[in-house]
DSSP file (Angstrom, degrees, kcal/mol; ACC not computed):
  #  RESIDUE AA STRUCTURE BP1 BP2  ACC     N-H-->O    O-->H-N    N-H-->O    O-->H-N    TCO  KAPPA ALPHA  PHI   PSI    X-CA   Y-CA   Z-CA
    1    1 A M              0   0    0      0, 0.0     2,-0.5     0, 0.0     0, 0.0   0.000 360.0 360.0 360.0 133.2  130.8   40.4   51.8
    2    2 A R        -     0   0    0      1,-0.0     2,-0.2     0, 0.0     0, 0.0  -0.761 360.0-122.0 -95.3 132.0  130.6   43.7   50.3
    3    3 A A        -     0   0    0     -2,-0.5     2,-0.4     1,-0.0    -1,-0.0  -0.481  25.9-148.0 -70.8 135.1  130.8   46.8   52.5
    4    4 A T        -     0   0    0     -2,-0.2     2,-0.5     2,-0.0    -1,-0.0  -0.817   6.6-133.4-104.8 147.1  127.8   49.0   52.2
    5    5 A R        -     0   0    0     -2,-0.4     2,-0.6     0, 0.0     0, 0.0  -0.812  12.5-135.5 -98.7 136.1  127.9   52.7   52.6
    6    6 A H        -     0   0    0     -2,-0.5     2,-0.4     3,-0.0     3,-0.0  -0.789  19.8-141.3 -88.7 126.1  125.5   54.5   54.7
    7    7 A H        -     0   0    0     -2,-0.6     2,-0.1     1,-0.1    -1,-0.0  -0.710  21.4-112.2 -88.0 136.4  124.2   57.5   53.0
    8    8 A A        -     0   0    0     -2,-0.4     3,-0.1     1,-0.1    -1,-0.1  -0.426  31.4-122.5 -65.8 135.9  123.7   60.5   55.2
    9    9 A R        -     0   0    0     -2,-0.1    -1,-0.1     1,-0.1     2,-0.1  -0.442  35.5 -93.7 -73.5 152.5  120.1   61.5   55.6
   10   10 A P        -     0   0    0      0, 0.0    -1,-0.1     0, 0.0     2,-0.1  -0.437  52.6 -97.0 -63.9 144.1  119.1   64.9   54.6
   11   11 A L        -     0   0    0     -2,-0.1     3,-0.1     1,-0.1    -3,-0.0  -0.354  35.7-127.7 -64.2 137.3  119.2   67.3   57.5
   12   12 A R        -     0   0    0      1,-0.1    -1,-0.1    -3,-0.1     3,-0.1  -0.507  35.9 -90.6 -79.5 155.2  115.9   67.9   59.2
   13   13 A P        -     0   0    0      0, 0.0    -1,-0.1     0, 0.0     5,-0.1  -0.346  50.2 -97.5 -63.3 148.8  114.8   71.5   59.7
   14   14 A V    >   -     0   0    0      1,-0.1     3,-2.1    -3,-0.1     4,-0.4  -0.373  32.8-114.5 -65.6 145.9  115.9   73.0   63.0
   15   15 A F  G >  S+     0   0    0      1,-0.3     3,-2.0     2,-0.2     6,-0.3   0.833 113.1  65.9 -53.9 -35.6  113.2   72.9   65.7
   16   16 A R  G 3  S+     0   0    0      1,-0.3    -1,-0.3     5,-0.1     6,-0.1   0.780  97.3  56.5 -59.6 -24.4  112.9   76.7   65.7
   17   17 A D  G <  S+     0   0    0     -3,-2.1    -1,-0.3     4,-0.1    -2,-0.2   0.589  86.2  95.7 -84.5  -9.3  111.6   76.5   62.2
   18   18 A R  S <> S-     0   0    0     -3,-2.0     4,-2.1    -4,-0.4     5,-0.2  -0.655  73.7-138.0 -83.8 135.1  108.8   74.2   63.1
   19   19 A P  H  > S+     0   0    0      0, 0.0     4,-2.3     0, 0.0     5,-0.2   0.864 102.4  55.8 -59.3 -37.7  105.4   76.0   63.8
   20   20 A V  H  > S+     0   0    0      1,-0.2     4,-2.3     2,-0.2     5,-0.2   0.923 108.4  47.7 -63.0 -43.6  104.7   73.8   66.8
   21   21 A F  H  > S+     0   0    0     -6,-0.3     4,-3.1     1,-0.2     5,-0.2   0.923 110.2  52.1 -62.9 -43.8  108.0   74.7   68.5
   22   22 A R  H  X S+     0   0    0     -4,-2.1     4,-2.5    -7,-0.2    -1,-0.2   0.912 110.7  48.0 -60.0 -42.4  107.4   78.4   67.8
   23   23 A D  H  X S+     0   0    0     -4,-2.3     4,-2.2     2,-0.2    -1,-0.2   0.912 113.7  46.2 -65.9 -42.2  103.9   78.3   69.4
   24   24 A R  H  X S+     0   0    0     -4,-2.3     4,-2.9     2,-0.2     5,-0.2   0.908 111.9  52.1 -65.2 -41.0  105.3   76.4   72.4
   25   25 A F  H  X S+     0   0    0     -4,-3.1     4,-2.9     1,-0.2     5,-0.3   0.928 110.2  48.0 -61.6 -44.6  108.2   78.8   72.7
   26   26 A R  H  X S+     0   0    0     -4,-2.5     4,-2.2    -5,-0.2    -1,-0.2   0.916 112.5  49.7 -61.4 -42.5  105.8   81.8   72.6
   27   27 A C  H  X S+     0   0    0     -4,-2.2     4,-2.3     2,-0.2    -2,-0.2   0.947 114.8  42.6 -62.2 -49.7  103.6   80.2   75.2
   28   28 A W  H  X S+     0   0    0     -4,-2.9     4,-2.6     1,-0.2     5,-0.2   0.906 114.1  50.4 -65.7 -42.2  106.4   79.4   77.6
   29   29 A S  H  X S+     0   0    0     -4,-2.9     4,-2.2    -5,-0.2    -1,-0.2   0.876 111.3  49.6 -66.5 -35.0  108.1   82.8   77.2
   30   30 A T  H  X S+     0   0    0     -4,-2.2     4,-2.4    -5,-0.3    -1,-0.2   0.921 111.4  49.0 -65.8 -43.3  104.8   84.6   77.8
   31   31 A A  H  X S+     0   0    0     -4,-2.3     4,-2.2     1,-0.2    -2,-0.2   0.911 111.9  48.4 -62.9 -42.4  104.3   82.5   81.0
   32   32 A V  H  X S+     0   0    0     -4,-2.6     4,-2.3     2,-0.2    -1,-0.2   0.905 111.4  50.2 -64.6 -41.7  107.8   83.2   82.2
   33   33 A A  H  X S+     0   0    0     -4,-2.2     4,-2.1     2,-0.2    -2,-0.2   0.911 110.9  48.8 -63.5 -42.1  107.4   87.0   81.6
   34   34 A M  H  X S+     0   0    0     -4,-2.4     4,-2.3     2,-0.2    -2,-0.2   0.892 110.4  51.1 -65.7 -39.0  104.1   87.0   83.4
   35   35 A L  H  X S+     0   0    0     -4,-2.2     4,-2.6     2,-0.2    -1,-0.2   0.914 109.0  51.8 -62.9 -42.6  105.6   85.2   86.4
   36   36 A G  H  X S+     0   0    0     -4,-2.3     4,-2.3     1,-0.2    -2,-0.2   0.908 109.8  48.5 -60.7 -42.6  108.5   87.7   86.4
   37   37 A V  H  X S+     0   0    0     -4,-2.1     4,-2.1     2,-0.2    -1,-0.2   0.907 111.5  50.4 -64.0 -41.6  106.1   90.6   86.5
   38   38 A A  H  X S+     0   0    0     -4,-2.3     4,-1.7     1,-0.2    -2,-0.2   0.910 111.2  48.1 -63.5 -42.1  104.1   89.0   89.3
   39   39 A L  H  X S+     0   0    0     -4,-2.6     4,-0.9     1,-0.2    -2,-0.2   0.900 110.4  51.0 -67.2 -39.9  107.3   88.4   91.4
   40   40 A L  H >< S+     0   0    0     -4,-2.3     3,-0.5     1,-0.2    -1,-0.2   0.890 109.0  51.8 -64.1 -37.7  108.4   91.9   90.9
   41   41 A G  H >< S+     0   0    0     -4,-2.1     3,-1.1     1,-0.2    -1,-0.2   0.864 106.9  53.3 -64.6 -35.8  105.1   93.2   92.1
   42   42 A A  H 3< S+     0   0    0     -4,-1.7    -1,-0.2     1,-0.2    -2,-0.2   0.702 101.6  61.3 -71.9 -18.7  105.3   91.1   95.2
   43   43 A C  T << S+     0   0    0     -4,-0.9    -1,-0.2    -3,-0.5    -2,-0.2   0.238  76.1 135.2 -92.9  14.0  108.7   92.6   96.0
   44   44 A G    <   -     0   0    0     -3,-1.1     3,-0.1     1,-0.1    -3,-0.0  -0.100  64.2 -82.0 -58.3 163.4  107.3   96.1   96.3
   45   45 A G        -     0   0    0      1,-0.2    -1,-0.1     8,-0.0   101,-0.1   0.005  62.2 -69.0 -62.4 171.1  108.5   98.2   99.3
   46   46 A G  S    S+     0   0    0     -3,-0.1     2,-0.2     2,-0.1    -1,-0.2  -0.235  90.2  71.2 -60.9 150.3  107.0   98.0  102.7
   47   47 A G  S    S-     0   0    0     -3,-0.1    -3,-0.0     1,-0.1     8,-0.0  -0.424  75.1-110.7 123.8 161.0  103.5   99.2  103.2
   48   48 A D        -     0   0    0      4,-1.1    -1,-0.1    -2,-0.2    -2,-0.1   0.076  66.0 -89.9-115.8  23.4  100.0   98.2  102.3
   49   49 A G  S    S+     0   0    0      3,-0.2    -2,-0.0    -3,-0.1    -3,-0.0   0.321 109.9  91.5  93.2  -8.8   99.3  100.9   99.8
   50   50 A D  S    S-     0   0    0      2,-0.3    -3,-0.0     0, 0.0    -1,-0.0   0.211 106.3 -99.5-105.4  16.7   97.8  103.5  102.1
   51   51 A G  S    S+     0   0    0      1,-0.3    -4,-0.0     0, 0.0     0, 0.0   0.340  91.2 114.1  86.5  -7.8  101.1  105.3  102.9
   52   52 A E  S    S-     0   0    0      1,-0.0    -4,-1.1    32,-0.0    -2,-0.3  -0.773  72.5-112.7 -96.4 140.8  101.5  103.4  106.2
   53   53 A P        -     0   0    0      0, 0.0    30,-0.1     0, 0.0     2,-0.1  -0.430  32.4-121.5 -67.8 146.1  104.4  101.0  106.7
   54   54 A S        +     0   0    0     28,-0.1     2,-0.2    -2,-0.1    -8,-0.1  -0.449  68.2  57.5 -81.1 162.8  103.4   97.4  107.0
   55   55 A G  S    S-     0   0    0     -2,-0.1    27,-0.2    28,-0.1    25,-0.1  -0.499  89.3 -31.6 110.8 179.8  104.3   95.4  110.1
   56   56 A A  E     -a   82   0A   0     25,-3.6    27,-3.0    23,-0.2    28,-2.1  -0.282  47.4-133.2 -73.7 154.6  103.9   95.7  113.8
   57   57 A T  E     -a   84   0A   0     26,-0.2     2,-0.4    25,-0.2    28,-0.2  -0.951  25.5-171.2-107.0 127.4  103.6   98.8  115.8
   58   58 A A  E     -a   85   0A   0     26,-2.8    28,-2.7    -2,-0.5     2,-0.5  -0.912  13.1-143.5-119.8 146.6  105.7   98.9  118.9
   59   59 A T  E     -a   86   0A   0     -2,-0.4     2,-0.3    26,-0.2    28,-0.2  -0.933  19.5-124.6-112.2 129.4  105.7  101.5  121.7
   60   60 A A        -     0   0    0     26,-3.1     2,-0.5    -2,-0.5     3,-0.4  -0.553  23.5-140.7 -70.8 129.7  108.9  102.5  123.5
   61   61 A A  B >  S-F   64   0B   0      3,-1.6     3,-1.2    -2,-0.3    -1,-0.0  -0.832  78.9 -13.7 -94.9 124.2  108.6  102.0  127.3
   62   62 A N  T 3  S-     0   0    0     -2,-0.5    -1,-0.2     1,-0.3     3,-0.1   0.843 129.9 -55.0  53.5  37.2  110.2  104.7  129.3
   63   63 A G  T 3  S+     0   0    0     -3,-0.4    30,-2.8     1,-0.2     2,-0.3   0.716 118.0 101.4  74.1  21.6  112.0  106.1  126.3
   64   64 A A  E <   +Fg  61  93B   0     -3,-1.2    -3,-1.6    28,-0.2     2,-0.3  -0.994  39.7 171.9-139.9 146.3  113.7  102.7  125.4
   65   65 A I  E     - g   0  94B   0     28,-2.2    30,-2.5    -2,-0.3     2,-0.5  -0.991  23.7-138.3-150.4 145.6  113.0  100.0  122.9
   66   66 A T  E     - g   0  95B   0     -2,-0.3     2,-0.4    28,-0.2    11,-0.4  -0.927  22.0-171.9-106.9 127.8  114.9   96.9  121.8
   67   67 A V  E     - g   0  96B   0     28,-2.9    30,-2.7    -2,-0.5     2,-0.4  -0.961  12.1-145.0-121.3 134.6  114.9   96.2  118.0
   68   68 A E  E     -Hg  75  97B   0      7,-3.3     7,-2.9    -2,-0.4     2,-0.7  -0.829   5.4-146.6 -99.7 137.2  116.2   93.0  116.4
   69   69 A A  E     +Hg  74  98B   0     28,-3.1    30,-2.8    -2,-0.4    31,-1.1  -0.913  21.0 178.1-101.7 113.4  118.0   93.1  113.0
   70   70 A V  E >   -H   73   0B   0      3,-2.7     3,-1.6    -2,-0.7     2,-0.8  -0.909  57.3 -71.7-122.6 101.9  117.2   89.8  111.2
   71   71 A D  T 3  S-     0   0    0     -2,-0.6    29,-0.1     1,-0.3    28,-0.0  -0.303 121.6  -4.7  48.9 -92.6  118.7   89.7  107.7
   72   72 A T  T 3  S+     0   0    0     -2,-0.8     2,-0.3    -3,-0.0    -1,-0.3   0.007 123.4  73.7-120.0  31.4  116.5   92.2  105.8
   73   73 A D  E <   -H   70   0B   0     -3,-1.6    -3,-2.7    76,-0.1     2,-0.5  -0.985  64.8-138.7-138.0 149.7  114.0   93.1  108.6
   74   74 A F  E     -H   69   0B   0     -2,-0.3     8,-3.3     8,-0.3     2,-0.3  -0.913  36.5-175.3 -96.1 136.5  113.8   95.1  111.8
   75   75 A Q  E     -HI  68  81B   0     -7,-2.9    -7,-3.3    -2,-0.5     2,-0.4  -0.923  25.1-140.7-133.6 159.0  111.7   93.1  114.3
   76   76 A V  E >>  - I   0  80B   0      4,-2.1     3,-2.3    -2,-0.3     4,-1.2  -0.970  44.1 -95.5-116.3 135.0  110.4   93.5  117.8
   77   77 A V  T 34 S-     0   0    0     -2,-0.4   -11,-0.1   -11,-0.4     0, 0.0  -0.235 107.8  -0.2 -52.6 123.4  110.5   90.5  120.1
   78   78 A G  T 34 S+     0   0    0      1,-0.1    -1,-0.3     0, 0.0    -3,-0.0   0.241 123.0  74.1  83.6 -14.1  107.1   88.7  119.9
   79   79 A D  T <4 S-     0   0    0     -3,-2.3    -2,-0.2     1,-0.3   -23,-0.2   0.515  85.4-142.4-110.6  -6.8  105.6   91.1  117.4
   80   80 A G  E  <  +I   76   0B   0     -4,-1.2    -4,-2.1   -25,-0.1    -1,-0.3  -0.472  62.6  16.5  81.9-153.1  107.3   90.2  114.2
   81   81 A V  E    S-I   75   0B   0     -6,-0.2   -25,-3.6    -2,-0.1     2,-0.4  -0.317  78.5-128.3 -63.3 133.1  108.4   92.6  111.5
   82   82 A L  E     +a   56   0A   0     -8,-3.3    -8,-0.3   -27,-0.2    68,-0.2  -0.698  39.2 158.0 -89.4 128.1  108.5   96.2  112.8
   83   83 A G  E     +     0   0A   0    -27,-3.0    69,-2.5    -2,-0.4     2,-0.4   0.699  65.7  21.3-113.3 -36.6  106.7   98.9  110.8
   84   84 A T  E     -ab  57 152A   0    -28,-2.1   -26,-2.8    67,-0.2     2,-0.4  -0.995  54.5-161.1-140.5 140.1  106.1  101.7  113.3
   85   85 A I  E     -ab  58 153A   0     67,-2.7    69,-3.2    -2,-0.4     2,-0.4  -0.982  11.1-162.3-117.3 133.2  107.6  102.8  116.6
   86   86 A R  E     +ab  59 154A   0    -28,-2.7   -26,-3.1    -2,-0.4     2,-0.3  -0.933  20.2 155.9-113.3 139.0  105.6  105.1  118.9
   87   87 A T  E     - b   0 155A   0     67,-2.3    69,-2.4    -2,-0.4     2,-0.2  -0.977  40.7-101.6-153.5 163.5  107.3  107.1  121.7
   88   88 A A        -     0   0    0     -2,-0.3    42,-0.2    67,-0.2    67,-0.0  -0.540  52.4 -87.4 -83.5 155.6  106.9  110.2  123.8
   89   89 A A  S    S+     0   0    0     -2,-0.2     2,-0.4    40,-0.1    42,-0.2  -0.285  94.7  45.7 -59.8 148.6  108.9  113.4  123.1
   90   90 A G  E    S+ J   0 130B   0     40,-2.6    40,-3.1    -3,-0.1     2,-0.3  -0.919 100.8   9.4 119.6-145.2  112.3  113.5  124.7
   91   91 A S  E     - J   0 129B   0     -2,-0.4     2,-0.4    38,-0.2    38,-0.2  -0.533  54.9-175.2 -80.1 135.0  114.9  110.9  124.9
   92   92 A L  E     - J   0 128B   0     36,-2.7    36,-2.3    -2,-0.3     2,-0.5  -0.995   4.0-167.8-127.6 125.2  114.7  107.6  122.9
   93   93 A T  E     -gJ  64 127B   0    -30,-2.8   -28,-2.2    -2,-0.4     2,-0.5  -0.960   4.4-164.0-112.8 125.1  117.3  104.9  123.4
   94   94 A V  E     -gJ  65 126B   0     32,-2.8    32,-1.7    -2,-0.5     2,-0.6  -0.934   5.6-159.0-109.3 126.4  117.3  102.0  120.8
   95   95 A T  E     -gJ  66 125B   0    -30,-2.5   -28,-2.9    -2,-0.5     2,-0.5  -0.931  12.8-157.1-101.7 116.6  119.1   98.8  121.6
   96   96 A L  E     -gJ  67 124B   0     28,-3.3    28,-1.8    -2,-0.6     2,-0.5  -0.843   6.3-165.4 -97.9 125.9  119.8   97.0  118.3
   97   97 A V  E     -gJ  68 123B   0    -30,-2.7   -28,-3.1    -2,-0.5     2,-0.7  -0.950  16.6-134.5-115.1 126.7  120.4   93.3  118.6
   98   98 A Q  E     +g   69   0B   0     24,-3.0    23,-2.6    -2,-0.5   -28,-0.2  -0.712  35.8 158.8 -83.3 115.1  121.9   91.4  115.7
   99   99 A K        +     0   0    0    -30,-2.8   -29,-0.2    -2,-0.7    -1,-0.2   0.440  60.1  53.7-111.6  -6.1  119.9   88.1  115.0
  100  100 A G  S    S-     0   0    0    -31,-1.1    21,-0.1     2,-0.2   -30,-0.1  -0.212  89.1-103.5-111.7-157.4  121.1   87.6  111.4
  101  101 A R  S    S+     0   0    0     -2,-0.1     2,-0.2    19,-0.1    19,-0.1   0.611  86.9  84.8-106.8 -18.0  124.3   87.3  109.5
  102  102 A L  S    S-     0   0    0      1,-0.1    -2,-0.2    17,-0.1     2,-0.2  -0.542  82.8-106.3 -91.6 152.2  124.5   90.7  107.8
  103  103 A A        +     0   0    0     -2,-0.2     2,-0.3    -5,-0.0    15,-0.2  -0.525  47.0 177.2 -71.0 142.2  125.9   94.0  109.3
  104  104 A H  E     -C  117   0A   0     13,-2.1    13,-2.7    -2,-0.2     2,-0.3  -0.935  18.1-166.1-140.8 162.0  123.1   96.5  110.2
  105  105 A D  E     -C  116   0A   0     -2,-0.3     2,-0.5    11,-0.2    11,-0.2  -0.964  16.8-136.2-142.9 164.2  122.6   99.8  111.7
  106  106 A F  E     +C  115   0A   0      9,-2.3     9,-1.7    -2,-0.3     2,-0.3  -0.984  31.4 168.8-123.1 118.8  119.6  101.8  113.0
  107  107 A Q  E     -CD 114 138A   0     31,-2.5    31,-2.1    -2,-0.5     2,-0.5  -0.900  29.0-138.9-128.4 156.5  119.3  105.4  112.0
  108  108 A I  E >   - D   0 137A   0      5,-0.5     3,-2.2    -2,-0.3    29,-0.2  -0.979  34.9-112.2-116.2 124.7  116.7  108.1  112.3
  109  109 A E  T 3  S+     0   0    0     27,-3.2    27,-0.2    -2,-0.5     3,-0.1  -0.283 100.4  13.0 -59.5 131.7  116.4  110.3  109.2
  110  110 A G  T 3  S+     0   0    0      1,-0.3     2,-0.3    25,-0.1    -1,-0.3   0.440 109.8  98.7  83.5   0.4  117.4  113.9  109.9
  111  111 A Q  S <  S-     0   0    0     -3,-2.2    -3,-0.3     2,-0.1    -1,-0.3  -0.908  70.8-123.8-119.8 147.2  119.1  113.0  113.2
  112  112 A S        +     0   0    0     -2,-0.3     2,-0.0    -3,-0.1    -3,-0.0  -0.574  69.0  47.3 -87.0 155.1  122.7  112.3  114.0
  113  113 A G        -     0   0    0     -2,-0.2    -5,-0.5    15,-0.1     2,-0.3   0.039  54.7-160.1  98.7 153.1  123.9  109.1  115.5
  114  114 A K  E     -C  107   0A   0     11,-0.1     2,-0.5    -7,-0.1    -7,-0.2  -0.979  20.9-122.6-162.0 156.6  123.3  105.4  114.8
  115  115 A A  E     -C  106   0A   0     -9,-1.7    -9,-2.3    -2,-0.3     2,-0.4  -0.929  33.0-167.4-103.2 128.0  123.5  102.0  116.4
  116  116 A T  E     -C  105   0A   0     -2,-0.5     2,-0.4   -11,-0.2   -11,-0.2  -0.965   8.7-174.5-124.2 132.3  125.6   99.6  114.4
  117  117 A V  E     +C  104   0A   0    -13,-2.7   -13,-2.1    -2,-0.4     3,-0.1  -0.949   7.4 173.7-123.4 146.6  125.9   95.8  114.8
  118  118 A Q        +     0   0    0     -2,-0.4     2,-0.2     1,-0.2    -1,-0.1   0.777  57.3  39.4-114.1 -66.9  128.3   93.5  113.0
  119  119 A G  S >  S-     0   0    0      1,-0.1     3,-2.1     4,-0.1    -1,-0.2  -0.494  94.2 -80.6 -94.6 160.4  128.3   89.8  114.1
  120  120 A S  T 3  S+     0   0    0      1,-0.3   -21,-0.2    -2,-0.2    -1,-0.1  -0.317 116.9  18.2 -57.7 131.8  125.5   87.6  115.1
  121  121 A G  T 3  S+     0   0    0    -23,-2.6    -1,-0.3     1,-0.3   -22,-0.1   0.294  92.3 132.1  89.6  -9.4  124.5   88.2  118.7
  122  122 A S    <   -     0   0    0     -3,-2.1   -24,-3.0   -25,-0.1     2,-0.3  -0.387  38.2-159.3 -75.4 155.8  126.2   91.6  119.0
  123  123 A T  E     -J   97   0B   0    -26,-0.2     2,-0.3    -3,-0.1   -26,-0.2  -0.933  10.6-176.5-132.5 156.7  124.3   94.6  120.4
  124  124 A A  E     -J   96   0B   0    -28,-1.8   -28,-3.3    -2,-0.3     2,-0.3  -0.987  11.6-148.0-151.0 147.1  124.6   98.4  120.2
  125  125 A D  E     +J   95   0B   0     -2,-0.3     2,-0.3   -30,-0.2   -30,-0.2  -0.883  14.4 176.3-115.8 148.4  122.8  101.3  121.8
  126  126 A A  E     -J   94   0B   0    -32,-1.7   -32,-2.8    -2,-0.3     2,-0.4  -0.984  10.8-157.3-146.6 146.6  122.0  104.8  120.4
  127  127 A S  E     -J   93   0B   0     -2,-0.3     2,-0.3   -34,-0.2   -34,-0.2  -0.949   8.1-176.3-128.0 146.9  120.1  107.6  121.9
  128  128 A W  E     -J   92   0B   0    -36,-2.3   -36,-2.7    -2,-0.4     2,-0.6  -0.974  25.6-133.4-136.9 150.3  118.3  110.6  120.4
  129  129 A E  E     -J   91   0B   0     -2,-0.3     2,-0.4   -38,-0.2   -38,-0.2  -0.944  37.3-167.4-100.8 116.4  116.5  113.7  121.8
  130  130 A L  E     -J   90   0B   0    -40,-3.1   -40,-2.6    -2,-0.6     3,-0.1  -0.885  17.4-149.1-118.2 136.9  113.3  113.9  119.7
  131  131 A Q        -     0   0    0     -2,-0.4    24,-0.1   -42,-0.2    -2,-0.0  -0.574  48.3 -76.8 -88.2 159.1  110.7  116.6  119.3
  132  132 A P  S    S+     0   0    0      0, 0.0     2,-0.3     0, 0.0    24,-0.2  -0.283  88.7  78.3 -56.8 142.6  107.1  115.7  118.5
  133  133 A G  E    S- E   0 155A   0     22,-2.5    22,-3.1    -3,-0.1     2,-0.4  -0.908  80.2 -63.6 148.8-174.1  106.5  114.7  114.9
  134  134 A E  E     + E   0 154A   0     -2,-0.3     2,-0.3    20,-0.2    20,-0.2  -0.921  47.0 174.1-111.9 135.3  107.0  111.9  112.4
  135  135 A Y  E     - E   0 153A   0     18,-2.9    18,-3.1    -2,-0.4     2,-0.4  -0.828  26.7-123.6-128.7 165.7  110.4  110.5  111.5
  136  136 A S  E     - E   0 152A   0     -2,-0.3   -27,-3.2    16,-0.2     2,-0.3  -0.945  19.4-160.9-110.2 137.2  111.6  107.6  109.4
  137  137 A F  E     +DE 108 151A   0     14,-2.1    14,-2.2    -2,-0.4     2,-0.3  -0.873  22.3 156.1-111.2 154.5  114.0  105.0  110.8
  138  138 A F  E     -DE 107 150A   0    -31,-2.1   -31,-2.5    -2,-0.3     2,-0.5  -0.983  46.1 -99.0-164.1 166.9  116.1  102.8  108.5
  139  139 A C        -     0   0    0     10,-2.1     6,-0.5    -2,-0.3   -33,-0.2  -0.904  27.1-158.8 -96.4 125.6  119.1  100.6  108.1
  140  140 A G        +     0   0    0     -2,-0.5     3,-0.1     4,-0.1    -1,-0.1   0.384  52.0 118.8 -88.7   3.4  121.9  102.6  106.3
  141  141 A Q  S >> S-     0   0    0    -36,-0.2     3,-2.0     1,-0.1     4,-0.7  -0.453  84.8 -80.4 -67.6 144.2  123.8   99.6  105.0
  142  142 A P  T 34 S-     0   0    0      0, 0.0    -1,-0.1     0, 0.0    -2,-0.1  -0.192 111.3  -2.3 -52.2 124.4  123.9   99.6  101.2
  143  143 A G  T 3> S+     0   0    0     -3,-0.1     4,-0.8     1,-0.1    -3,-0.1   0.207 103.3 103.7  84.1 -14.5  120.7   98.2   99.7
  144  144 A H  T X4>S+     0   0    0     -3,-2.0     5,-2.1     1,-0.2     3,-0.7   0.910  77.9  50.4 -71.2 -42.3  119.0   97.4  103.0
  145  145 A R  G ><5S+     0   0    0     -4,-0.7     3,-1.8    -6,-0.5    -1,-0.2   0.916 108.8  53.4 -62.1 -41.2  116.6  100.3  103.1
  146  146 A G  G 345S+     0   0    0      1,-0.3    -1,-0.3     2,-0.1    -2,-0.2   0.726 103.6  58.1 -64.9 -21.5  115.5   99.5   99.6
  147  147 A Q  G <<5S-     0   0    0     -4,-0.8    -1,-0.3    -3,-0.7    -2,-0.2   0.328 132.6 -86.8 -91.4   7.1  114.7   95.9  100.7
  148  148 A G  T < 5S+     0   0    0     -3,-1.8     2,-2.1     1,-0.1   -74,-0.3   0.519  81.7 138.3 106.7   5.4  112.3   97.1  103.3
  149  149 A M      < +     0   0    0     -5,-2.1   -10,-2.1   -76,-0.1     2,-0.3  -0.477  53.7  85.8 -84.2  71.3  114.5   97.9  106.4
  150  150 A E  E     + E   0 138A   0     -2,-2.1     2,-0.3   -12,-0.2   -12,-0.2  -0.968  45.3 161.5-157.8 165.6  112.7  101.1  107.2
  151  151 A G  E     - E   0 137A   0    -14,-2.2   -14,-2.1    -2,-0.3     2,-0.4  -0.950  38.0 -77.0-170.3-173.0  109.7  102.3  109.1
  152  152 A K  E     -bE  84 136A   0    -69,-2.5   -67,-2.7    -2,-0.3     2,-0.5  -0.850  25.6-158.3-108.9 139.1  107.9  105.2  110.8
  153  153 A L  E     -bE  85 135A   0    -18,-3.1   -18,-2.9    -2,-0.4     2,-0.6  -0.974   9.5-164.1-115.8 117.7  108.8  106.7  114.1
  154  154 A I  E     -bE  86 134A   0    -69,-3.2   -67,-2.3    -2,-0.5     2,-0.6  -0.913   2.8-168.9-107.6 118.6  105.9  108.7  115.7
  155  155 A V  E      bE  87 133A   0    -22,-3.1   -22,-2.5    -2,-0.6   -67,-0.2  -0.934 360.0 360.0-110.1 119.9  106.9  111.0  118.5
  156  156 A A              0   0    0    -69,-2.4   -68,-0.2    -2,-0.6    -1,-0.1   0.386 360.0 360.0-109.4 360.0  103.9  112.5  120.5
């Protein structure tokens, strides 16, 4: 029996060179780019476009309020994500309760002092003397404010 040699076939063109592949690639890359733009738009900061923060409005009772820190949100028990706090002028005490895994703090822009929590279940209190006006509250941990951990404080 005589051994036969298999001759190598000529190489086929690479898929990238085929028109069908190029068209499919363009289609998929366009779809992926559009999906990315849609997702980035959905990740916009808090608010519904009218300058007001989105989320629940909570009123401090007798100058005190309890706020929960849950991963990248401030929340009020029973009301969901917190967007606005209303209080009377004078003393405001915030009790911050850690419900997530990340370290958080609660600060009021332009005011000294903050409540800081570290581990799950920990709590911290902070008090401020506030004049009538509008303030911003936020989490000062790196990146948290940019992820939406902020809101409006209205002092009447």
